[in-house]
C-alpha positions in Angstrom: -0.5 0.4 -0.2 1.9 3.4 -0.8 1.4 6.4 1.3 -1.3 8.6 -0.2 -3.1 5.5 -0.6 -2.8 4.1 3.7 -3.7 8.1 4.9 -6.8 8.3 2.1 -8.2 5.2 4.3 -7.7 6.4 7.1 -9.2 9.6 5.9 -12.0 7.9 5.3 -12.2 5.9 8.1 -12.3 9.7 10.8 -14.7 10.8 7.7 -17.2 7.4 8.7 -17.2 8.1 12.6 -17.9 11.6 12.2 -20.9 10.1 10.3 -21.9 7.4 12.9 -24.4 8.1 15.4 -22.0 7.7 18.2 -21.7 10.7 20.3 -17.6 10.6 19.9 -15.2 9.7 16.8 -11.7 8.3 16.8 -9.7 10.3 15.9 -6.2 10.4 13.2 -4.3 10.9 15.8 -4.7 7.7 17.3 -5.2 5.0 14.3 -1.9 6.0 12.9 -1.1 5.6 17.3 -3.2 2.0 16.8 -0.6 1.1 13.5 3.1 1.8 15.5 2.4 -0.1 18.6 0.5 -3.3 16.2 4.3 -2.7 13.9 6.2 -2.3 17.5 4.5 -5.4 18.2 5.1 -7.4 14.6 8.6 -10.4 15.2 10.4 -7.1 13.2 14.2 -6.1 13.6 13.6 -2.4 13.1 16.2 -1.6 12.5 18.0 -4.2 10.4 16.4 -1.2 8.2 18.0 0.8 5.6 16.0 1.8 3.5 12.6 2.2 1.6 12.8 -0.6 0.0 14.0 -2.5 3.5 10.3 -1.7 4.6 8.3 -2.2 2.0 9.5 -5.6 1.5 9.7 -6.3 5.5 5.8 -4.9 4.7 5.3 -7.4 2.4 6.4 -9.7 3.7 4.1 -9.4 6.7 1.7 -8.8 5.4 2.3 -12.6 3.9 2.8 -13.5 6.7 -0.9 -12.1 8.7 -3.0 -13.1 5.2 -1.8 -16.9 4.9 -3.0 -17.3 8.5 -5.8 -19.3 9.0 -8.7 -17.8 11.2 
């Protein structure tokens, strides 16, 4: 997923939350904080990533591992 696609997706989540009948919505910053906490909990040595290509490869690997698990 490209960065702009992720930002658009989060914007859409925030907008949908604003239109819901609930009194409060989840702010964009909270969505990003949750994502960062999830990243931190992943079995990845983040310090070994030195450039965007390394990051892209690692994220694709994580996505593949998650998608291959049965729920």
